[in-house]
N, C-alpha and C positions, 0 to 999 in steps of 0.2 A: 738493455739490448732488446731489439725486436726479433726474437727468435720466432720462426714461422715455418709451418708445413704448407706446401702448395702443390696443386695438380695442374698440369697442362696436358691437354689431349688433342690428338690430331686424327683426321679422317680422310678417307678416299673411297670412291665407288668404283668397283670392278677394275682393280689395278692391273690385273693380268700377271703373267709369269715373269716378265722382264722387270717390272717395278715402275711405280708412278709416284710422283711427288705428292705429299699429303698437305692438307691445310689445317690450321688450328681451329678448334671449336670456336664458335662465336663467343667473344668475351675473354678468351684465353690469349695470352701473348705468344707469338712464335719466336720468343727469345727468353733468355734468363732475365728475371726481374733485377732491378738495380739495387743489389745488396750494398751495404756500407763498404767503402773502400778498405781492402785488407781483411775483410771478414770472410769466413769459410762458407762456401756455397757448394752443396753436394746434390747430385742426382742419386737417390737411394733406392729407387725401384723403376722398372720399365717393363710394361707388359702389353700384349696385343691380342685382340680378338679377330681372328682370320676365319674366312669361310672356305678357304682352300689352302693346301700346303704352299708355303712361299717363304718370304723373309721380311723382317722389319729392320730398318737401318736408321741410325741417328748420327748425324754429323754436326760438328760445331768447331769453330776456329781453334780452340785450345785443346782439342782432342789429339789423339795419336796421329791422325791423318784426315784429310778432307775427301778421301775417295770412298772408303767404307766405314772407317772408325769403329763404331759398335754396330754389329749386324748379328741377328740371331734367326734361326729357322723357326717357323711357326708350326704349331700343332693346332689343328682345326678346333675352334671353340674351346681353347684352353688358355685363358689369359694369365699364365703364370709368370712370376718375376724372373727376369733373365739374369739379374745380379746374384752371385753367390752370397751366402750368409757373411755378413760383416764387411762386404765390399761396397764402396760408394765411389762415384765419379766426381772429382772436383770440377767446378765450372767457374767462369768469369762473369762478372756483372754485365748485363745487356748483350751478351753474345747471342748471335742468331742460332736457332735450332732448325736444322734442315732434315726432314724425315722422308723416307721412301718406303713404300710398302709393295710387296709382290704377293699375289694370292689369286683370288677368284677373278675370272674373266666374265662371269655371268652378269648381264645387265641388271643394275639395281642393287647388287650385293655390296653392302657397306662394311668396310673394315676400319679398325681403329687402333690407335696406340696411345697409352697414357704414360706420362713421366711424372714421378713424384719427387719434389724438390724439398730440401731442408736448408733453410737459411739461418745462420747463426745471428745475423743482424740485418733485418729488412726494415729500413726506416719507414715509419708510419704504420707498421704492422707489429703486433705482439700477440702471438698465439699462446694459450695456456697449455704447456707441454710438461710432462713429468717423465722420469725414467723408471726403470724397474725397481730400484731400491726405494724410491719414494712410494711407488705403488704398493710394495710389500709392507712398508712402514705405516702407511695411512689407510690401507684397504680395510673396510669394515665388513661388507657383505656383497655378494653378487646379485645382479638383477638383469633381466633381459627386456628389451623393447622389441616386440614382434609386430610386423606390419607387412603390407604389400604395396609396392609402387607400380603404377601403370604408366609406362613412358608415353609421352605424347609426340615426340619427334626423334628421329634418328640423328646421329652425329651431334648430339648435344646433351647437356645435363637437364633432364626433364622429369616430370611427375613429382615435383617437390612436395614433400609432406613434412609438417612439423614433427619433431621427434616424439611428441606426446600425442600425435593424431590417432595412433592405433590403440594406445592404452595410456591413460593419464594417471599413473600410479607412482611416479617418483616422489620422494620425500621433499617437502618444501625447503627452499633455500639451502640446498645441499649440493656439494660437489660430486661429480661422477667422472670416472675415467672410462674412455672408450677403448676397450682392449682389442676387439675384433668383431667379426660377424659370422654367422652361419647363413649362407646364401642358398636359396632353393632352386634357382634357375640361372643358367649361364648368362652373364652380361659382360660388358666391358669393365664396368666399375660401379661400385656403390660409393657415394660421397656424402660427407657431412660438412656443413658450413654454418656459421652463426657468429654472434658477437665474441664468443670465447676462442674462435679460430681466426679472428680478425677478418671474418667473412671470406677467408680463403678456403678452398676445398681440401679436406683430408680424404684420401681415397683408399678403398679396399678392392683388390682385384676380384672380378666376378667369377671366381672358381667354384665349382660344386663337387669335384671329385677328390680334392685334396683338402679336407676339412681342417687339418691341423695348421695349414697355411693361413687361412682366413680367420679362423677362431683366435689365433695368436698373432694376428698381423701387426698391430702397433706395438704390443709388448715384445714380440720377437725382434722387430727392428731395433728397439731400444736395447735389448739384451745383446744382440749381435754387433751393433755399432757403438755401444757404450755411451749413448747420449740420449737426452729426452726426445722421444718421438710419440709419446702416448698423449693424445688430445684429451683435455678435460673441459667440462662445461658445468655451469651451475643451473640447477633446475628452475631458478627464477627466470632463466633465459630460454626455457623449453619451447615456448610458442614462436620464438625467433630463430630457433636452431633447426635447420632443414636437412632432410635426407633426400638425395636425388639419385638417379640412375643414368648411366650412359649405355645405350642399347642400339642395336642395328635396326635395319629397316623393317624387321618383323615385329618390332614393338611388343615383344612378349613381356607380360607382367612379371615382376620379380618379387617373390616372397623372401623375407629375411628376418633374422633376429639379431639385433645389435647386442653385444655382450658388454655390459657395464659393470664397474666396481664402484660402490659407494665409498667415498673418501672421508676420513675424519677431518675436522678443522685443522688448519695449520697450527 
């Protein structure tokens, strides 16, 4: 089975108080990917970076309704997950995602929403994901990867740096689990992609005031949902495993520390 985590992000500039339709980041689909028929597809996180108080809204055909469906109030520069612990939203393959954002009316102000999807079977993709019980059984020692990403474009995943660019100290040919991150400056999201994630992006919301959320991001999702959501990679793939950032028009550099756990062999 091709279990996979994926991120799709949307953007709009100066949406205003009434709300404006958003467009997907370049390269992201504005729809659910084509999961295997009958397999489970879930939206497990949704968060937004707004520059003024407003709302974010996500509508799709299989939802409760096509008027508002899922809508939450924004807190300025606080991209926190709107889903309660242990709650996920089932989705259907290929259904369209329609997003609306209300917020700043200032010319040039970029606002963003990211949705994190979990596919139980996505043909052609197979991410290496483990759950909390496997992390506890195989965990050897903790290590951090500290670096800074300077974004180069708003409304996109930019500033890509190899996971070993800041410090190349990972043990050779060793598996590591990505548990979460400590993020130094607010951004929309920090993402990781590489061969072990099927080149799909696993994202962490760019929160700075709620450390326990980001530090335990992937492990917390696994614990609350009772399913594998913790991405793993092998250090042999370090030069092809990239960290990127989604940031607004201010393009503020984002310091971070990824929290990894070395894993014993299977």
